[in-house]
C-alpha positions, 0 to 999 in steps of 0.5 A: 451498753454505753458509747465512748462519745456522747452526742445526738449521733452516737447511739448506734441502735442498729449495732446494739441490736446486732451485738445483742443477737451475737451475745445471745448466740454465744450464750446458746453455744455455751449452754448447748456445749456444756449441757448437751444432755439437757432435754429440750435445751436445743429445741428452738423455743425452749432454748430461746426462753432459757437464754432470755432468762439469763439476760438483763439489759440496761440502756444508758440515759443520754441526758445523764451521760452528758452530765457525767452520771450513770443512769439507765432505762432498765426495762429492755426486751430482746434487741434492746427494745424498750417495753414502755415509753413511760419509764424514767431512768434510774441508778443501779446503785443509789436512789435517783434524784433526777430522772429523765424520760427517753429521748425520741431516738430511744423511743423510736427503738420501740416504735419501729417494732410496734404494731402499726394502726394498719396491723391493728385494723388487719386483725379484723379486716375480714369483719368481726362476724367472720372470725372464728369463735368458740363457746367460752367453756371450751377455751377457759382451761387454756387461758394464760394471764395476759391473754385478751378475751374478746366477747362477741356481741351482736343482735342475735346473741345479745338482748337489750343492747342497743349498740349490738342491735345495730352493729356487731362488736366485741367487749374485750377483757384482760385475764389476770389469772385466779378466775379474774379479769380486768376490763373497762366498765361503765362508771356508776358513781354519782360524781363521774359525769356523763358517759364515763368509764372506769377499770375494774377487776371482777370474777370472769363469770361476772362478764362471760357466760360459758356459752358466750362466743369468744376469741382470743385477741391481739397476740403480745407483740414480738418485741415484748417477748421477755420471759416475764412479759405476762407478769408485767401485763398483769401487774399493770392491769391490777394497778389500774384496777386499784382504788381510787378508781380511774374515771375517764371519758368513754367513747368509740376510741377510749374503750375496752379494747384500747385499754387491753391494747395499751397494757399488752403493748399493741398500742401506746398511749401516744398513738392516735389509733388505739384499737382495731374496732374503732374504725368500724364503729357505725356512724350512729354510735360515733355520732352519739359519742361526738354529741355527748362530747360536745355536751361536756365541752365545759367539763374537765376532760380525762382521756383513758390514755392520760389516766392510765399513764398517770396511774402506771407512773404513780405506781412506779411499775416500770422503775421498780 
């Protein structure tokens, strides 16, 4: 979609979303009329997925439009919701010499529909110890690539874990298929510095035992429900786990849940609140994290969000 006139007020985002929905309804009618006997087509979710597979959405780059060039943001979900704020514009027909990031208005298309910090916190509003959990062996066969698996830890279920001894929490991993997970782990390299984390792909049995109590985490947000969103999540996770390993300063905010939430779209690299557990961190754990941060004040800081953002940009995940 491209406006006839280009200035700061001529990108009718609400109208674009309405137009997107009208086109989808029209395609549904054509499919149902032309294929009335096709089993399951009229079923709500199956029909929606079938229509979505036929869509490609490109959003015009406003800066390129003012320069009389046609370049677009290619990774658009339903209603022209951007699937990431990291994408740069590109041409449909030739290599892009100059690329731009989305402007603030275009980023707002995504921000309006993303889960807020309040909705992240609501996930654990009854307390993590009260969420229904099941032994891992009972859900293992039903896992799908892109699922967050939360592994419950407390003083009763986990031994020799000082954090679990004073507060219940969950270690969060991202299932990528093939009996593998990607997760945040302690960085053990000699040059990593004090209290740093890294991202690893490991066999699922290395981090979850059959009898461990688990539950599935934040659902993939509605705005990200394009037909291949799980493939995109897995692709991002595997890219972050590739060598050279990413190393970042670990604390109660930059942790395993924050990483999983960034990849599944439950938060972004620009958000202050990255996870549901950070506000429930015991004061003692938070105090230790702040103390270690002070001890590292003369070291170069590397945040989880910055290293993930840089890796995904370097891998050109969103413009390929």
